[in-house]
C-alpha positions in Angstrom: 8.6 -21.8 3.2 10.9 -18.8 3.0 9.7 -15.7 1.3 11.2 -16.2 -2.2 9.5 -19.6 -2.4 6.2 -18.4 -0.9 5.6 -15.8 -3.6 5.7 -18.6 -6.2 4.2 -21.6 -4.3 2.6 -20.2 -1.1 -1.1 -21.2 -0.9 -1.0 -22.3 -4.6 -2.1 -25.5 -6.2 -2.0 -26.8 -9.7 -5.3 -26.9 -11.5 -6.9 -30.2 -10.5 -8.9 -30.7 -13.7 -6.1 -30.1 -16.2 -2.8 -29.9 -14.2 -2.2 -26.4 -15.4 0.8 -24.9 -13.5 -0.8 -21.4 -13.4 -4.5 -21.1 -12.3 -6.9 -20.6 -15.2 -8.7 -17.3 -15.6 -12.2 -18.4 -14.6 -14.1 -15.8 -16.7 -17.5 -16.7 -15.4 -20.1 -14.9 -13.3 -21.9 -18.0 -12.0 -21.5 -21.8 -11.4 -23.8 -24.7 -12.2 -25.9 -26.3 -9.5 -27.2 -29.9 -9.6 -30.2 -29.0 -7.5 -31.4 -25.8 -5.9 -28.8 -24.7 -3.3 -26.5 -27.6 -4.4 -23.6 -26.2 -6.4 -21.1 -28.7 -7.8 -18.4 -27.1 -5.7 -19.7 -25.7 -2.4 -17.1 -23.0 -2.5 -18.4 -21.4 -5.7 -21.9 -20.3 -6.5 -21.5 -16.7 -7.8 -18.3 -14.9 -8.6 -19.1 -11.9 -6.4 -18.8 -14.2 -3.4 -15.9 -16.3 -4.7 -14.1 -17.0 -7.9 -11.3 -19.7 -8.3 -8.9 -17.2 -9.9 -9.5 -14.7 -7.2 -9.2 -17.4 -4.5 -5.8 -18.3 -5.8 -4.7 -14.7 -5.5 -6.2 -14.4 -2.0 -4.4 -17.5 -0.8 -1.2 -16.1 -2.1 -1.8 -12.8 -0.3 -2.4 -14.6 3.0 0.7 -16.6 2.5 3.2 -13.7 1.8 1.8 -11.6 4.7 1.7 -14.6 7.1 -2.1 -14.2 7.5 -5.0 -16.6 7.6 -7.3 -14.8 5.2 -6.6 -12.6 2.1 -9.2 -10.6 0.3 -8.8 -9.1 -3.2 -10.6 -5.8 -4.1 -11.3 -3.7 -7.1 -8.9 -1.0 -5.8 -6.9 -0.1 -2.7 -9.5 2.4 -1.8 -12.2 -0.3 -2.1 -10.2 -2.3 0.4 -10.0 0.7 2.8 -13.7 1.3 2.4 -14.4 -2.3 3.4 -12.6 -1.8 6.7 -14.4 1.4 7.4 -17.8 -0.2 6.9 -17.1 -2.0 10.2 -17.8 1.3 12.1 -20.8 3.5 12.9 -21.7 7.0 13.9 -20.0 8.0 17.2 -17.0 5.7 16.6 -13.5 7.3 16.5 -10.5 6.5 14.3 -7.0 7.7 14.9 -4.9 8.0 11.8 -1.4 8.9 10.7 -1.1 12.6 9.9 0.7 12.0 6.6 -1.5 9.9 4.3 -2.2 9.0 0.7 -4.5 11.7 -0.6 -7.3 9.3 -1.6 -7.3 7.8 1.9 -7.5 11.3 3.5 -10.3 12.2 1.1 -12.3 9.1 2.0 -11.9 9.8 5.7 -12.7 13.5 5.7 -15.2 13.8 2.8 -17.1 10.4 2.9 -17.0 8.8 6.3 -16.8 12.0 8.3 -20.3 12.7 7.1 -21.5 9.4 8.5 -20.7 10.5 12.0 -17.3 8.9 12.5 -14.8 11.1 14.1 -11.2 11.1 12.7 -8.0 12.3 14.5 -4.8 12.9 12.6 -1.6 12.6 14.6 2.1 12.1 14.3 2.3 8.4 15.3 5.8 8.9 16.6 4.5 11.0 19.4 3.1 8.0 21.3 2.0 10.2 24.3 -0.1 12.4 22.0 -1.5 9.3 20.3 -2.4 7.7 23.6 -4.1 10.9 24.8 -6.6 10.6 21.9 -7.7 7.1 22.8 -11.1 6.9 24.5 -14.0 4.4 24.8 -15.2 5.3 21.3 -11.8 4.6 19.6 -12.3 1.6 17.3 -9.5 1.7 14.8 -5.9 3.0 14.4 -4.8 3.5 10.7 -1.2 3.8 9.8 0.9 4.1 6.7 4.6 3.3 7.1 6.5 4.5 5.2 4.0 7.3 4.4 3.1 8.8 1.1 4.8 11.1 0.1 7.1 12.1 3.1 8.4 8.7 4.0 7.5 9.0 7.6 7.6 5.8 9.6 5.7 4.5 12.6 6.8 1.9 15.0 4.3 -0.9 14.3 5.4 -3.0 17.3 5.0 -0.1 19.8 1.7 1.0 18.5 0.4 -2.6 18.5 1.2 -2.9 22.2 -1.1 0.0 22.9 -3.9 -1.1 20.6 -3.9 -4.7 22.0 -4.0 -3.4 25.6 -7.0 -1.1 24.6 -8.6 -3.7 22.4 -8.6 -1.5 19.3 -8.2 -2.7 15.8 -4.9 -1.7 14.2 -4.6 -1.5 10.4 -1.4 -0.9 8.4 -1.1 0.3 4.8 1.9 -1.7 3.7 1.8 -0.6 0.1 5.2 1.2 0.0 7.1 -1.4 2.0 5.5 -4.5 0.5 5.5 -7.9 2.4 9.1 -8.5 1.1 10.4 -5.6 3.3 7.9 -5.5 6.2 5.4 -7.8 7.8 2.9 -5.8 9.9 0.9 -8.9 11.1 4.1 -10.4 12.6 4.7 -7.1 14.4 1.2 -7.0 16.0 -1.1 -5.4 13.5 -4.6 -6.8 12.9 -5.2 -5.8 9.3 -2.8 -5.2 6.4 -4.0 -3.2 3.4 -2.3 -2.9 0.0 -3.0 -0.9 -3.1 -2.1 -4.0 -5.1 -2.0 -1.7 -8.2 1.5 -0.8 -7.0 4.3 -3.2 -6.1 2.2 -6.4 -5.9 0.9 -6.1 -9.4 4.2 -4.3 -10.4 3.5 -3.6 -14.0 1.1 -0.6 -14.1 -1.5 -2.7 -15.9 -4.1 -3.3 -13.2 -6.1 -1.5 -10.5 -6.5 -3.7 -7.4 -6.5 -3.7 -3.6 -6.0 -6.3 -0.8 -6.7 -6.9 2.8 -5.0 -9.6 4.9 -5.7 -10.6 8.5 -4.6 -13.2 11.0 -7.9 -13.5 13.0 -10.3 -15.8 11.1 -13.4 -14.2 12.6 -12.3 -10.8 11.4 -11.5 -12.2 8.0 -15.0 -13.6 7.8 -16.6 -10.3 8.8 -14.6 -8.4 6.2 -15.4 -11.0 3.5 -19.1 -10.6 4.3 -18.8 -6.8 3.9 -17.0 -7.2 0.6 -19.6 -9.7 -0.6 -22.5 -7.5 0.5 -21.1 -4.3 -1.1 -19.6 -5.9 -4.2 -16.1 -4.3 -4.6 -14.5 -7.6 -5.7 -11.6 -8.0 -8.1 -12.3 -9.6 -11.5 -10.7 -12.9 -12.5 -8.4 -11.4 -15.2 -7.1 -8.7 -12.8 -6.7 -11.3 -10.1 -4.6 -13.3 -12.6 -2.4 -10.3 -13.3 -1.8 -9.5 -9.7 -1.0 -13.1 -8.9 1.5 -13.1 -11.8 3.1 -10.0 -10.4 3.5 -11.4 -6.9 5.6 -14.3 -8.3 8.4 -11.8 -9.2 7.9 -9.5 -6.2 11.1 -10.4 -4.4 13.3 -9.9 -7.5 11.7 -6.6 -8.4 11.8 -5.2 -4.9 15.5 -6.1 -4.6 16.2 -4.0 -7.7 13.9 -1.2 -6.6 15.9 -1.0 -3.4 19.2 -1.2 -5.2 18.3 1.6 -7.6 16.6 3.6 -5.0 19.8 3.7 -2.9 21.8 4.9 -5.9 19.3 7.6 -6.8 19.3 8.8 -3.2 23.0 9.0 -3.1 23.0 11.2 -6.3 20.2 13.5 -5.1 21.7 13.8 -1.6 24.9 15.3 -3.1 23.3 17.6 -5.7 23.6 21.3 -5.0 20.1 22.1 -6.1 18.5 19.5 -3.8 17.6 20.6 -0.3 16.1 17.6 1.5 15.9 14.0 0.5 13.2 11.9 2.2 14.3 8.2 2.2 14.2 5.9 5.3 17.6 4.4 4.3 19.4 7.6 5.0 21.1 7.8 8.4 19.9 11.5 8.5 16.3 10.4 8.1 14.5 11.1 11.5 13.0 7.5 11.5 16.0 5.6 10.2 16.3 3.5 13.3 12.7 2.5 13.1 13.2 1.5 9.5 16.2 -0.6 10.4 14.2 -2.3 13.2 11.1 -3.3 11.2 12.1 -3.3 7.5 14.6 -5.6 5.8 15.3 -2.9 3.1 14.4 0.7 2.4 12.4 0.4 -0.9 12.3 2.4 -4.1 10.2 5.4 -3.1 12.1 8.7 -2.8 10.9 12.3 -2.3 13.0 15.5 -2.3 12.7 19.3 -2.3 14.7 22.1 -3.9 17.1 24.6 -2.3 15.1 27.4 -4.0 11.8 26.2 -2.5 10.1 27.1 -5.8 7.2 25.2 -7.3 8.4 26.4 -10.7 11.7 24.5 -10.3 9.9 21.3 -9.4 7.6 21.6 -12.5 10.6 22.5 -14.7 12.4 19.4 -13.5 9.4 17.2 -14.0 8.8 18.4 -17.6 12.5 17.8 -18.6 12.5 14.1 -17.5 12.9 11.5 -20.3 13.4 8.1 -18.7 11.3 8.8 -15.6 7.6 9.2 -16.7 5.6 12.0 -15.3 2.5 10.2 -14.0 0.5 9.3 -10.9 0.9 5.9 -9.2 4.1 4.0 -8.2 5.6 0.6 -7.8 5.7 -0.4 -11.4 8.8 -1.7 -13.2 9.2 1.7 -14.9 10.4 4.8 -13.0 7.7 7.4 -12.4 7.8 11.0 -11.1 5.0 12.9 -9.4 4.3 16.3 -8.0 2.2 15.5 -4.9 0.7 19.0 -4.3 -0.7 19.1 -7.9 -1.3 15.4 -8.5 -1.8 12.6 -5.9 -2.4 14.9 -2.9 -4.3 17.7 -4.6 -7.5 16.6 -2.7 -5.8 17.6 0.6 -6.4 21.2 1.5 -3.4 23.4 1.0 -3.1 24.4 4.7 -3.2 20.7 5.7 -0.5 19.9 3.1 1.8 22.6 4.5 1.0 21.5 8.0 2.5 18.0 7.4 5.3 19.2 5.1 3.9 18.6 1.6 5.4 21.7 0.0 4.9 23.0 -3.5 8.5 22.1 -4.4 8.2 18.5 -3.3 8.8 15.8 -5.9 8.1 12.1 -5.4 10.0 9.5 -7.4 9.0 5.8 -7.8 12.4 4.4 -8.8 12.0 1.5 -11.2 14.1 -1.4 -12.2 15.9 0.1 -15.2 19.7 0.5 -15.3 20.6 2.9 -12.4 23.1 4.8 -14.6 20.3 5.7 -17.1 18.1 7.0 -14.2 20.8 9.1 -12.7 21.7 10.6 -16.1 18.1 11.5 -16.6 17.9 13.2 -13.2 21.2 15.0 -13.9 20.0 16.5 -17.1 16.6 17.5 -15.7 18.3 19.2 -12.7 20.8 21.1 -15.0 
């Protein structure tokens, strides 16, 4: 199947008992057994281990990322936490230096205390990256594009190094989505999504996902999920699965609108720098062209004045864009990373990677582009 067909049919089956086209919401915690240890269906005993609605979503996730196993979690951070539970004190993890604030917080304030050592590096400096690898290195964690500076990392080149060194390689594919980028095909071992964002697509659910190609790794991660309990409920699973079925249509529109918004911002006298991988001036534009089929709907920019006050004034004047955290929904959202999504990162670290106080991040939705541009125009006036 090609992608547009996969999002609707990939890994999916009509309900065998009723013929329902969409899988029912199996709102049950447990399943009947005919004799002790003999459930009617051997796949389902207790919903923390497996639930038919969640299974339908997990099969869809595996299909659209070209993996063998998908796992659905109660949030993107729960999915990330599941991966990190594979490691112990003394292990080392190399991560992208520009990360979602919640991921950075988990790495530095939760797992660092367990004795795991983290290195944060610009993954485009492959020599620097390789110099950090040693016998204790167990995982490489990358976002591409990153949140909020739209940095990219060459998945294929990093994968060559991790495979040679026998190190697990995980890619947060939330911004790109499987429609634009397929990390497993490029050599990654694990793909993570905050399914709250583009996969769900309607800002009505909190969810996370992991997808892998190696079946043994998938089984290990499933055990860790089952043993710690951060599973996605059946109603939320149904909502994400419903969102996936229109993913290709929505992301096409996000890309189209994103390009128009970028063109407007890039020519506005009050805007200093626009961060968008589709711009030829973007430092990683060639990587984007190589590994992405489109450039997405996430855009960040700074002001010529460099003043935080100008960013706040702009955000307070918006009418069509909504000032709120999160991204990837059908509606356009605007965010101030330093005060909102990345506030948990210390100020000195934010400045070190380039998250300035005048930086604004936009999640460009699927409204009429003309209305979005008019809103930006009046807010910048």
